[in-house]
C-alpha positions as CSV (number, residue, x, y, z in Angstrom):
1,X,38.5,104.1,176.2
2,X,42.5,104.9,176.7
3,X,43.0,106.4,180.2
4,X,46.6,105.3,180.8
5,X,48.3,108.0,182.5
6,X,51.0,110.9,180.4
7,X,54.8,111.4,182.6
8,X,55.9,114.5,180.7
9,X,59.7,114.5,181.8
10,X,62.5,116.3,181.0
11,X,65.3,119.0,182.3
12,X,64.4,121.9,183.2
13,X,64.2,125.1,180.7
14,X,63.4,122.3,177.8
15,X,60.0,122.9,177.3
16,X,58.0,121.2,179.2
17,X,55.7,123.2,180.7
18,X,55.2,124.2,176.9
19,X,53.9,120.7,176.1
20,X,51.8,120.0,179.6
21,X,50.5,123.6,178.3
22,X,49.5,122.2,174.9
23,X,48.2,118.7,175.7
24,X,46.4,120.3,178.8
25,X,44.3,121.7,176.0
26,X,43.4,118.9,174.7
27,X,39.7,117.5,175.2
28,X,40.2,114.3,176.9
29,X,43.7,115.2,178.7
30,X,44.3,116.7,181.8
31,X,48.2,117.4,182.8
32,X,48.4,118.6,186.4
33,X,52.1,120.8,186.0
34,X,54.6,120.4,188.7
35,X,52.8,118.7,191.2
36,X,56.3,116.9,192.4
37,X,54.7,114.4,194.1
38,X,56.6,111.9,192.0
39,X,60.3,113.4,193.2
40,X,58.6,114.3,197.0
41,X,55.7,112.1,197.8
42,X,55.9,109.2,196.5
43,X,59.7,108.1,197.1
44,X,59.6,108.3,201.0
45,X,56.0,106.4,201.2
46,X,57.3,103.5,199.0
47,X,60.2,103.5,200.9
48,X,58.8,103.4,204.3
49,X,55.8,101.0,202.9
50,X,53.2,103.8,203.7
51,X,49.6,103.4,203.3
52,X,47.7,106.7,203.3
53,X,45.0,107.5,205.5
54,X,43.1,110.2,206.4
55,X,45.5,112.5,208.1
56,X,48.6,111.5,206.0
57,X,45.8,112.0,202.9
58,X,44.9,115.7,204.3
59,X,48.1,116.0,204.8
60,X,49.7,116.1,201.3
61,X,46.4,118.2,199.6
62,X,47.0,120.4,201.9
63,X,50.8,120.6,201.2
64,X,50.2,121.1,197.5
65,X,47.1,123.5,197.6
66,X,49.7,125.9,199.9
67,X,52.3,125.1,197.5
68,X,52.9,123.5,194.1
69,X,49.1,123.1,192.8
70,X,47.4,126.2,194.4
71,X,46.5,127.0,191.2
72,X,44.3,124.4,190.8
73,X,42.0,125.0,194.4
74,X,40.5,123.3,195.8
75,X,42.1,119.7,195.7
76,X,39.4,116.6,196.2
77,X,38.8,116.3,199.8
78,X,40.8,113.2,201.7
79,X,38.0,111.3,202.1
80,X,36.5,111.6,198.3
81,X,39.9,110.2,197.3
82,X,40.0,107.5,200.1
83,X,36.0,107.0,198.9
84,X,35.4,105.5,202.8
85,X,38.2,102.9,202.7
86,X,40.9,103.6,205.9
87,X,43.6,103.5,204.1
88,X,45.1,103.7,200.1
89,X,48.5,102.4,198.9
90,X,50.1,105.4,197.7
91,X,49.9,105.0,194.0
92,X,46.4,104.5,194.4
93,X,46.0,107.7,196.7
94,X,47.9,109.5,193.6
95,X,46.2,108.3,190.6
96,X,42.4,108.8,192.4
97,X,43.3,111.9,193.2
98,X,44.5,113.6,189.9
99,X,41.5,111.0,187.9
100,X,39.5,113.3,190.7
101,X,41.1,116.4,188.9
102,X,40.5,115.4,185.3
103,X,36.7,115.1,186.0
104,X,36.2,118.3,188.0
105,X,37.6,119.7,184.3
106,X,35.4,116.6,181.7
107,X,38.8,115.6,181.2
108,X,38.7,111.0,180.5
109,X,42.6,110.6,181.3
110,X,45.5,112.2,183.6
111,X,48.9,113.3,183.3
112,X,51.5,114.8,184.8
113,X,54.4,117.3,184.4
114,X,57.2,117.8,186.8
115,X,60.6,117.6,184.8
116,X,62.7,116.7,187.2
117,X,60.3,113.7,188.1
118,X,63.0,111.6,185.5
119,X,65.2,111.2,188.5
120,X,62.4,108.9,190.0
121,X,61.4,106.6,186.5
122,X,62.0,103.4,187.7
123,X,59.3,104.5,190.6
124,X,56.7,105.6,188.5
125,X,56.8,102.7,186.5
126,X,56.7,100.2,189.2
127,X,53.1,102.2,190.6
128,X,52.0,102.6,186.9
129,X,53.2,100.5,184.5
130,X,50.9,101.3,181.2
131,X,51.9,104.9,181.5
132,X,52.7,106.6,178.4
133,X,56.0,108.7,178.5
134,X,56.8,112.2,176.7
135,X,60.6,113.3,177.3
136,X,61.5,116.9,175.9
137,X,64.7,117.2,173.5
138,X,66.5,120.9,173.8
139,X,70.0,121.5,172.5
140,X,72.1,121.3,176.2
141,X,73.8,124.7,175.1
142,X,70.0,126.5,174.8
143,X,69.3,125.0,178.1
144,X,72.5,126.1,179.6
145,X,71.3,130.0,178.3
146,X,67.9,129.9,179.7
147,X,69.2,128.9,183.6
148,X,71.9,131.5,183.0
149,X,68.8,134.0,182.5
150,X,66.1,132.8,184.8
151,X,68.7,130.7,187.5
152,X,71.7,132.7,188.4
153,X,72.8,130.5,191.3
154,X,73.6,127.4,189.1
155,X,74.0,129.2,185.9
156,X,74.9,127.3,182.9
157,X,76.7,124.5,184.5
158,X,73.3,123.7,185.8
159,X,71.5,123.5,182.9
160,X,74.2,121.5,181.6
161,X,74.0,119.4,184.8
162,X,70.5,118.7,184.2
163,X,70.4,117.8,180.4
164,X,73.2,114.9,181.2
165,X,71.7,113.8,184.6
166,X,67.9,113.5,181.5
167,X,69.6,111.5,179.4
168,X,71.1,109.2,181.2
169,X,68.2,108.6,183.3
170,X,66.3,107.7,180.2
171,X,68.7,105.9,178.4
172,X,69.7,103.4,181.6
173,X,66.2,101.9,181.4
174,X,66.0,100.2,178.3
175,X,64.9,99.7,175.4
176,X,61.6,98.1,177.1
177,X,61.0,101.9,178.7
178,X,58.6,103.3,175.5
179,X,59.6,106.8,176.4
180,X,59.1,109.4,173.3
181,X,61.7,112.1,172.8
182,X,60.1,114.6,171.3
183,X,62.4,117.4,169.6
184,X,61.5,121.3,171.2
185,X,62.8,122.9,168.2
186,X,60.1,120.8,166.1
187,X,57.2,121.7,168.6
188,X,58.3,125.4,168.1
189,X,58.9,125.3,164.7
190,X,55.9,123.3,163.7
191,X,53.7,122.2,166.0
192,X,50.7,120.8,164.2
193,X,52.8,118.2,163.0
194,X,54.9,117.2,166.3
195,X,51.6,117.0,168.1
196,X,50.5,114.2,165.8
197,X,53.3,112.3,166.0
198,X,53.3,112.6,169.8
199,X,49.0,111.8,170.0
200,X,50.1,108.6,168.0
201,X,52.4,107.8,170.6
202,X,49.9,108.1,173.9
203,X,46.8,106.9,171.4
204,X,45.1,109.9,171.3
205,X,43.3,111.4,168.3
206,X,45.3,114.3,167.2
207,X,42.8,117.7,168.0
208,X,43.3,121.5,166.4
209,X,42.4,122.9,170.8
210,X,46.4,122.1,171.4
211,X,47.4,124.6,168.7
212,X,44.9,127.3,170.4
213,X,46.4,126.2,173.8
214,X,47.8,130.4,175.2
215,X,43.7,131.3,174.6
216,X,43.4,128.6,178.0
217,X,43.5,130.5,181.8
218,X,45.9,128.0,182.5
219,X,48.4,129.1,179.8
220,X,47.4,132.6,181.0
221,X,48.1,131.8,184.1
222,X,51.5,130.2,183.6
223,X,52.7,133.2,181.8
224,X,51.8,135.9,184.5
225,X,52.9,133.5,187.1
226,X,55.9,135.4,189.0
227,X,58.8,132.3,187.8
228,X,58.0,133.0,184.4
229,X,58.4,136.6,185.0
230,X,61.7,137.8,182.6
231,X,61.2,136.3,179.3
232,X,61.5,138.9,176.3
233,X,60.5,137.4,173.2
234,X,58.8,134.6,171.2
235,X,60.7,131.7,170.0
236,X,57.9,130.3,167.3
237,X,58.8,130.9,164.2
238,X,56.4,132.7,161.5
239,X,56.0,130.0,158.7
240,X,53.2,126.9,158.6
241,X,50.6,126.5,161.3
242,X,52.4,128.1,164.0
243,X,51.5,131.8,162.2
244,X,48.1,132.9,163.9
245,X,50.4,132.3,167.4
246,X,52.6,135.7,167.5
247,X,50.1,138.2,167.1
248,X,50.2,140.8,170.0
249,X,49.3,138.9,173.7
250,X,49.6,135.5,172.1
251,X,53.5,136.2,172.1
252,X,53.8,137.3,175.0
253,X,52.1,134.3,176.4
254,X,54.0,131.7,174.4
255,X,57.5,133.4,175.5
256,X,56.4,133.6,179.2
257,X,55.7,129.8,179.2
258,X,59.3,128.5,176.7
259,X,62.0,131.1,177.4
C-alpha cells in the first residue's frame, strides 16, 4: 500500500487550497492545510541538530492548535507522538503527528499544503525522500490580480515575485525532482481529467469523492473562514463534469476557496 507523503506547493493565490481540499476528500488521503511546520519548525530544528523531546513536541503542537491547525483541534498528544521515547528526530516527529491525524479520520496516507513550502524543497526532500510533489501552475497575471484583491499591502508585485520564486525553486531542483505541475485552468475547467492524471502521478486510484469536495466540513470551514472573505463569483466553467458544482451555496463555497 502506498503511504508516501504528498506535498502541494505553489505561489500563494494559485489554487493550492482548492487542490488540497479536493485531495482531502479522497477516501485514503488526509491533507493538512497550511501547517507551516516545513517553513518554520523543520528548518530551524535541522539547522540546530535538535532532537524533539516531550516539551518541544508539546510546544509545537500547542502552537499549531492555537494558530495554523486550530481547525483540527485537538491535535495528538505529544506523548502519543513520541510513543514512550525520550526524543525523536524532527522529521520523524512531523511524520508521526500527521500519520496520527490521518488515522483519526480513517485515512492511511497523509499530505500537507503550505504554498510557500517551495522555499524549503531541499529540506523536505532530505527528510522525505520518497514523497510525491504537486505544484500549482497558474497564470502570473491571474495571481497578481488575486493578490491585489486579497493582499493589497503586497499588491500585484508581490504575486509576481512569488510566482517567479516558485518557478525558480522547482526548476533549480533538476530533472530528478518529480514534481507534477498542475494547470489551475485545467483544474477548474476539467477537474475530473485533471484529478485523474494527478492520482496517477501520486499512485492512487481516481475517486469521484474529490469532485464532491464542497460537501465536506473542511471545504465549508475554509470557505467561511475570515481569511477567505471577499470572493465574489465562482471561476468554474459550466461544462462537463464541473457543471454540478455551481448551484446555490456550492458556487459560493468554490469561489471562496479559489479566488
